[in-house]
C-alpha positions in Angstrom: -70.4 -137.8 139.7 -66.7 -137.8 140.6 -65.6 -134.2 141.5 -62.7 -134.3 139.0 -65.0 -135.4 136.2 -67.4 -132.7 137.2 -64.6 -130.2 137.2 -63.7 -131.1 133.6 -67.3 -130.7 132.7 -67.5 -127.3 134.3 -64.3 -126.2 132.5 -65.7 -127.4 129.1 -69.1 -125.7 129.8 -67.3 -122.4 130.8 -65.2 -122.3 127.7 -68.3 -122.9 125.5 -70.3 -120.2 127.2 -67.5 -117.6 127.2 -66.8 -118.3 123.5 -70.5 -117.8 122.7 -69.9 -114.1 122.9 -71.6 -113.3 126.2 -69.8 -111.1 128.7 -67.4 -112.7 131.1 -69.6 -111.9 134.2 -72.8 -113.1 132.6 -71.1 -116.3 131.4 -69.8 -117.1 134.8 -73.2 -116.6 136.4 -74.9 -118.8 133.7 -72.5 -121.6 134.3 -72.7 -121.3 138.1 -76.5 -121.2 138.2 -76.7 -124.2 135.8 -74.4 -126.5 137.7 -75.8 -125.5 141.1 -79.4 -126.2 139.9 -78.5 -129.6 138.4 -76.3 -130.9 141.2 -77.5 -129.0 144.3 -81.1 -128.2 143.6 -83.2 -125.0 143.1 -82.6 -124.0 146.8 -79.0 -123.1 146.0 -80.2 -120.2 143.9 -81.5 -118.5 147.1 -77.8 -118.0 148.1 -76.6 -116.6 144.8 -77.7 -112.9 145.5 -76.2 -113.0 148.9 -72.9 -114.4 147.6 -73.0 -112.0 144.7 -73.4 -108.8 146.8 -71.3 -110.2 149.7 -68.3 -110.5 147.4 -68.6 -106.7 146.8 -68.7 -106.0 150.6 -65.0 -105.4 150.8 -63.3 -102.1 151.7 -60.3 -103.0 149.5 -62.6 -102.8 146.4 -62.8 -99.0 146.8 -59.2 -98.8 145.5 -60.3 -100.1 142.1 -62.4 -97.2 140.9 -60.0 -94.7 142.6 -57.0 -96.0 140.7 -59.1 -96.1 137.5 -60.0 -92.5 138.0 -56.3 -91.8 138.6 -55.4 -93.3 135.2 -58.3 -91.8 133.3 -57.7 -88.3 134.5 -54.0 -88.4 133.5 -54.8 -90.1 130.1 -57.3 -87.3 129.3 -54.5 -84.6 129.4 -51.2 -84.0 127.6 -49.4 -85.7 130.5 -48.3 -88.7 128.4 -47.1 -86.4 125.6 -45.1 -84.2 128.0 -43.5 -87.3 129.6 -42.6 -88.7 126.3 -41.2 -85.4 125.0 -39.0 -85.0 128.1 -37.4 -88.4 127.7 -37.1 -88.0 124.0 -35.1 -84.8 124.4 -32.6 -86.5 126.7 -32.2 -89.8 124.8 -32.6 -88.7 121.2 -28.9 -89.1 120.4 -28.7 -92.6 121.9 -28.8 -95.5 119.4 -32.4 -96.7 119.6 -33.0 -93.8 122.0 -36.5 -93.1 120.7 -37.6 -96.6 121.4 -36.0 -96.4 124.9 -37.8 -93.1 125.5 -41.1 -94.7 124.7 -40.5 -97.6 127.0 -39.3 -95.3 129.8 -42.4 -93.2 129.3 -44.6 -96.3 129.4 -43.0 -97.4 132.7 -43.5 -94.0 134.3 -47.0 -93.6 133.0 -47.9 -97.1 134.2 -46.7 -96.1 137.7 -49.5 -93.5 137.6 -52.3 -95.1 135.8 -52.1 -98.8 136.5 -53.8 -99.3 133.2 -52.4 -101.1 130.2 -54.7 -99.7 127.5 -54.4 -96.1 128.9 -50.6 -96.5 128.8 -50.6 -97.7 125.2 -53.0 -94.9 124.1 -51.3 -92.1 125.9 -47.7 -92.9 124.9 -48.5 -94.4 121.5 -50.3 -91.3 120.2 -47.0 -89.4 120.3 -44.4 -92.1 120.1 -45.6 -94.2 117.1 -45.8 -91.3 114.6 -42.5 -89.9 115.8 -40.7 -93.2 115.5 -42.1 -93.8 112.0 -41.0 -90.3 111.0 -37.5 -91.0 112.2 -37.2 -94.2 110.1 -37.9 -96.9 112.6 -39.7 -99.9 111.1 -43.5 -100.1 111.7 -43.1 -103.4 113.7 -40.5 -101.7 116.0 -42.6 -98.6 116.5 -45.9 -100.5 117.2 -44.5 -103.5 119.0 -42.5 -101.5 121.5 -45.5 -99.5 122.6 -47.8 -102.5 122.7 -45.2 -104.3 124.9 -44.5 -101.2 127.0 -48.2 -100.8 127.7 -48.3 -104.2 129.4 -46.2 -102.8 132.2 -49.4 -101.0 133.4 -50.7 -104.2 135.1 -47.4 -105.0 136.8 -45.8 -101.7 138.0 -47.8 -100.4 141.0 -50.4 -99.2 141.4 -51.9 -102.2 139.5 -55.6 -103.0 139.3 -54.6 -106.6 138.5 -52.6 -106.9 141.7 -55.6 -105.5 143.6 -57.9 -108.1 142.1 -55.4 -110.9 142.9 -55.1 -109.6 146.5 -58.9 -109.6 146.9 -59.3 -113.1 145.3 -56.6 -114.7 147.5 -56.9 -112.5 150.6 -53.3 -111.4 150.1 -51.9 -108.1 151.3 -52.3 -105.6 148.5 -49.4 -103.5 149.9 -47.0 -106.5 149.6 -48.3 -107.2 146.1 -47.6 -103.6 145.0 -44.0 -103.8 146.4 -43.5 -107.2 144.8 -44.2 -105.7 141.3 -41.5 -103.0 141.5 -38.3 -104.8 140.8 -39.8 -107.3 138.3 -41.4 -104.3 136.5 -37.9 -102.6 136.3 -36.5 -106.0 135.2 -38.9 -106.1 132.3 -38.2 -102.4 131.4 -34.5 -103.2 131.4 -34.9 -106.3 129.2 -37.2 -104.4 126.8 -34.6 -101.6 126.5 -31.7 -104.0 126.0 -33.6 -105.7 123.2 -34.3 -102.3 121.6 -30.6 -101.4 121.7 -29.7 -104.7 120.2 -32.3 -104.6 117.5 -31.4 -101.1 116.5 -27.7 -102.0 116.3 -28.4 -105.2 114.4 -30.6 -103.4 111.8 -28.2 -100.5 111.4 -31.0 -98.1 112.0 -29.8 -94.5 111.2 -32.6 -92.7 112.9 -30.3 -91.4 115.5 -28.3 -89.5 112.8 -31.4 -87.6 111.7 -32.7 -86.9 115.2 -33.3 -83.4 116.3 -30.4 -81.9 118.3 -31.6 -80.3 121.5 -29.6 -77.7 123.5 -29.0 -78.1 127.2 -31.5 -75.3 127.8 -34.2 -77.2 125.9 -33.4 -80.4 127.8 -33.7 -78.7 131.2 -36.7 -76.6 130.4 -38.8 -79.7 129.8 -38.0 -81.3 133.2 -40.6 -79.3 135.2 -43.3 -81.0 133.1 -42.1 -84.3 134.6 -42.3 -83.0 138.1 -46.0 -83.7 138.6 -45.4 -87.4 137.7 -42.8 -87.7 140.4 -45.0 -85.9 142.9 -47.8 -88.4 142.3 -45.6 -91.4 142.6 -43.9 -90.2 145.7 -47.2 -89.1 147.2 -48.9 -92.5 146.6 -45.9 -94.5 147.9 -45.5 -92.3 151.0 -49.2 -92.5 151.9 -49.2 -96.3 151.5 -45.9 -97.3 153.1 -45.4 -94.3 155.5 -48.3 -95.5 157.6 -50.5 -92.6 156.6 -53.2 -94.5 154.8 -54.4 -98.0 153.7 -54.2 -99.0 150.0 -57.8 -98.0 149.5 -57.2 -94.6 151.1 -54.0 -94.3 149.1 -55.9 -94.9 145.9 -58.2 -91.9 146.8 -55.1 -89.8 147.4 -53.7 -90.7 144.0 -57.0 -90.0 142.3 -57.2 -86.6 144.0 -53.6 -85.7 143.0 -54.2 -86.7 139.4 -57.4 -84.8 139.1 -55.8 -81.7 140.7 -52.8 -81.9 138.2 -55.2 -82.4 135.3 -57.3 -79.4 136.4 -54.5 -77.0 137.5 -51.6 -77.8 135.2 -53.4 -79.1 132.2 -56.4 -76.8 132.5 -59.0 -79.6 132.5 -61.7 -77.3 133.8 -64.4 -78.1 131.3 -67.4 -79.9 133.0 -67.8 -81.9 129.8 -64.2 -83.2 130.0 -64.5 -84.0 133.7 -67.8 -85.8 133.1 -66.1 -87.9 130.5 -63.3 -88.9 132.9 -65.9 -89.9 135.6 -68.2 -91.6 133.1 -65.4 -93.7 131.5 -64.0 -94.6 135.0 -67.4 -95.6 136.2 -68.0 -97.9 133.2 -64.7 -99.7 133.6 -65.1 -99.9 137.4 -68.6 -101.4 137.1 -67.3 -103.9 134.5 -64.5 -105.1 136.8 -66.7 -105.2 140.0 -69.4 -107.1 138.1 -66.8 -109.7 137.1 -65.5 -109.9 140.7 -69.0 -110.5 142.0 -69.8 -113.1 139.3 -66.4 -114.8 140.0 -67.4 -115.0 143.6 -70.5 -117.0 142.7 -68.4 -119.2 140.4 -65.9 -119.9 143.1 -68.8 -120.8 145.5 -70.1 -123.2 142.9 -66.7 -124.9 142.6 -66.3 -125.2 146.3 -69.9 -126.3 147.0 -69.6 -129.1 144.5 -66.1 -130.0 146.0 -64.4 -129.4 142.7 -61.7 -127.0 144.1 -60.9 -129.4 147.0 -60.7 -132.4 144.7 -58.4 -130.7 142.2 -56.0 -129.5 145.0 -56.0 -133.0 146.5 -55.3 -134.6 143.2 -52.4 -132.3 142.4 -51.0 -133.0 145.9 -50.9 -136.7 145.2 -49.0 -136.3 141.9 -45.4 -137.3 142.3 -43.9 -134.7 140.1 -41.2 -132.1 140.6 -42.7 -128.9 141.9 -41.0 -127.0 139.0 -42.7 -129.3 136.5 -45.9 -128.4 138.2 -45.1 -124.7 138.0 -44.3 -125.1 134.3 -47.7 -126.7 133.7 -49.4 -123.9 135.7 -47.6 -121.3 133.6 -48.6 -123.0 130.4 -52.2 -123.1 131.5 -52.1 -119.4 132.5 -50.5 -118.5 129.2 -53.2 -120.2 127.2 -56.0 -118.7 129.4 -54.5 -115.3 128.9 -54.8 -115.7 125.1 -58.6 -115.8 125.3 -59.7 -114.0 128.5 -58.9 -110.6 130.1 -56.5 -110.6 133.0 -59.1 -109.8 135.6 -61.3 -112.8 134.5 -58.4 -115.2 134.5 -57.2 -114.2 138.0 -60.7 -114.3 139.6 -61.4 -117.7 138.0 -58.1 -119.4 138.7 -56.5 -117.8 141.7 -58.8 -119.5 144.3 -58.1 -122.9 142.8 -54.3 -122.4 142.2 -53.5 -120.8 145.6 -53.7 -123.9 147.7 -51.8 -125.8 145.0 -48.9 -123.5 144.9 -48.7 -123.0 148.7 -48.7 -126.8 149.1 -45.9 -127.1 146.6 -43.9 -124.5 148.7 -44.2 -121.5 146.4 -44.7 -118.0 147.8 -48.1 -116.6 146.8 -46.6 -113.1 146.5 -44.0 -114.3 144.1 -46.6 -116.3 142.2 -48.7 -113.1 141.8 -45.9 -111.6 139.8 -45.5 -114.7 137.7 -49.2 -114.8 137.0 -49.2 -111.1 136.1 -46.4 -111.5 133.6 -48.3 -114.3 132.0 -51.3 -112.0 131.7 -49.0 -109.3 130.1 -48.1 -111.8 127.4 -51.8 -112.4 126.8 -52.3 -108.6 126.3 -50.1 -108.7 123.2 -51.1 -112.2 121.9 -54.1 -113.0 119.7 -57.0 -113.6 119.6 -57.8 -111.2 122.4 -54.5 -109.2 122.6 -56.1 -106.0 123.9 -53.0 -103.9 123.4 -52.7 -105.0 119.8 -56.1 -103.5 119.0 -55.4 -100.3 121.0 -52.3 -99.8 118.9 -54.2 -100.6 115.7 -56.8 -98.0 116.7 -54.0 -95.4 117.2 -52.3 -96.3 113.9 -54.9 -98.0 111.7 -52.6 -98.1 108.7 -50.3 -100.5 110.5 -51.6 -104.0 110.1 -52.4 -106.2 113.1 -49.9 -108.8 111.8 -47.1 -106.2 111.7 -47.9 -105.1 115.3 -47.9 -108.8 116.4 -44.6 -109.5 114.7 -43.1 -106.4 116.4 -44.3 -107.5 119.8 -43.0 -111.1 119.6 -39.4 -110.2 120.8 -40.9 -108.6 123.8 -42.9 -111.7 124.5 -39.6 -113.6 124.6 -38.3 -111.0 127.1 -41.3 -111.7 129.3 -40.6 -115.4 129.2 -37.0 -114.7 130.1 -38.2 -112.6 133.0 -40.3 -115.5 134.3 -37.3 -117.8 134.1 -35.1 -115.2 135.9 -37.7 -114.9 138.6 -37.9 -118.6 139.0 -34.1 -118.8 139.6 -34.0 -115.6 141.7 -37.4 -115.3 143.4 -35.9 -112.7 145.7 -36.3 -110.1 142.9 -40.0 -110.2 143.7 -40.0 -111.0 147.4 -37.1 -109.0 148.8 -38.7 -105.6 148.8 -42.0 -106.6 150.4 -40.1 -108.5 153.1 -37.7 -105.6 153.7 -40.5 -103.0 154.0 -43.3 -105.0 155.6 -41.4 -107.8 157.3 -41.2 -111.5 156.4 -44.3 -112.9 154.8 -44.9 -116.4 153.5 
């Protein structure tokens, strides 16, 4: 059978299996085993265990559970509430200031946790009730937190970036740096929209906001200090030549656990066990998907599907930006149905040779891919952040949360267009710190 036809058959079979309700990792293994048996014989199954465990034999993978522990330990304390309260005291009199406070808190919390659901949960628990109390519409209160939570997979440290780096054998340090300015760009766009929407709606919440004295504003600042210490410690360890990204992840996890135990009195063995238990569950899930995706990639390569697709794309006489537009549309649709880790592991090995042949920087493309995955986090039918927000505020309908997040989806699309016109926003910092790359 022609490799391209076989590739279409694999894609169709994968969609059917994943929509059947099985887990992503199991689904990928089922599809891989089925096609290898049919087209390569039973002997190919002997290699599957070796490929499966070989994919996990990577030192960089140690950073995933460490960063997850980092996020879980912070999320288990009042850290998010303190961060939110500090920003709220300083911005409470600004029009739309409460929304801006929430978005700023999401950005800072993302820089510590690297987790989108953790960011949504930690900031949303305080932010949503407060915004509703101040008279902000439900769609604004819920949509801003849902969108702000997506920053967790772009602003470093990002588990998504680690997975992309492993899947494409790209420098994780460069990927982290590449996410800094695009992350700030998104924060800026989100805040600008919040200011505009507040002004347009004539929201009077600012007039009823609590007035804080200068003493109250300054006394809350020490609670923010631990966050700054963590961020500086992680960045210094990574880019000061002290440690590798994996070792840096361990430093960040240790700092977060110490802050949780010393400042937030998280001494209870039960609470510490919950942090480690939840971190282990999430880590195993991600590592299982990585290993299964390795088998899936082997199947695609063994049946010459990957090579055929790359060669076919290379023969198309289309403008490279038309090609990039088609890739973005594909990633956007994939993100509607699959979690970011699964999309990256399934598509990155196929797309990498295509984008490099077309002359695109793989570091820049990682940012574009991640923003597409952010859109998927607040878009049905999967839309993980929508369900997290609905769990925090069950009286707010999913439809209302979705409507509130749509303007922020437009901001993300605008950010992608800006990055296409000015790719240096993503590539300048990695090149400046670590030298020219692609």
